[in-house]
N, C-alpha and C positions, 0 to 999 in steps of 0.2 A: 225618529225621535226617542230617546231613552226614557225610560219610567223615572220617576223622581225617587230619591231614597227615602225610606220610612222614616219619620222624624223620631229622633232617640229621645228618651225622657232625661230630663235635666238632673244632673247628679246634686244632691242635696249639700250644701256646705257642712252639714253635721257628719256626714259620712266620710268626708276628706279628714275632718278634726279626729274623729274617731280612729280613723286608721293611723293618723299621725301619731296620736297619744298611745295607741298600741305599739307601734314599732318604737318610740321612744321609751316605753316601759322597758321593752325586752332590752333595748341598746343598753339603759342603765344598767340592768341587771347583769349584762354581759361584761360590762365595763367594772363593775364593782366586784364580780367574782374573779375578772381579770386581775384586777389590782391586789386583790388577798391572795392571789395565788405566791406560792413561795418561789415560783420561776419567774415572776414580774420583776422586771428591771427598776432602776431607781427612778423616782417620779422626778418629771421637771419642775423647777420653780413656779410657782403660778404666775407671780407678775413679772416674768421676764420680757416680755414684750413692751410691757409700760416703761420699764426702765431702759430699755433700748431706745424708746420714743424720747424719753427725756434727755438722753446724751445728744440727739440732734439739735443743734442750734440754729443752722441755716440749710436751706435747701438751694442747690445749685439749679439753675433754670437751663 
C-alpha cells in the first residue's frame, strides 16, 4: 500500500482576492494605455448589446 499524500495547507480566500485585484489593476492600466494610444481603433458604442436585445420581440422555440 502506498503512503498517504501530505495534507496541503488551505489557501486563504484573501490570497485569491489579492491576486485577482492585482491582475485587474494591471489589466485596467493596460486597457487605459491602449485606448489612449494614437494607434487605437475607434471605440464600439457601449450599449450596443442592450439595443440589440430590445430589438428582439419574440423567441422561436
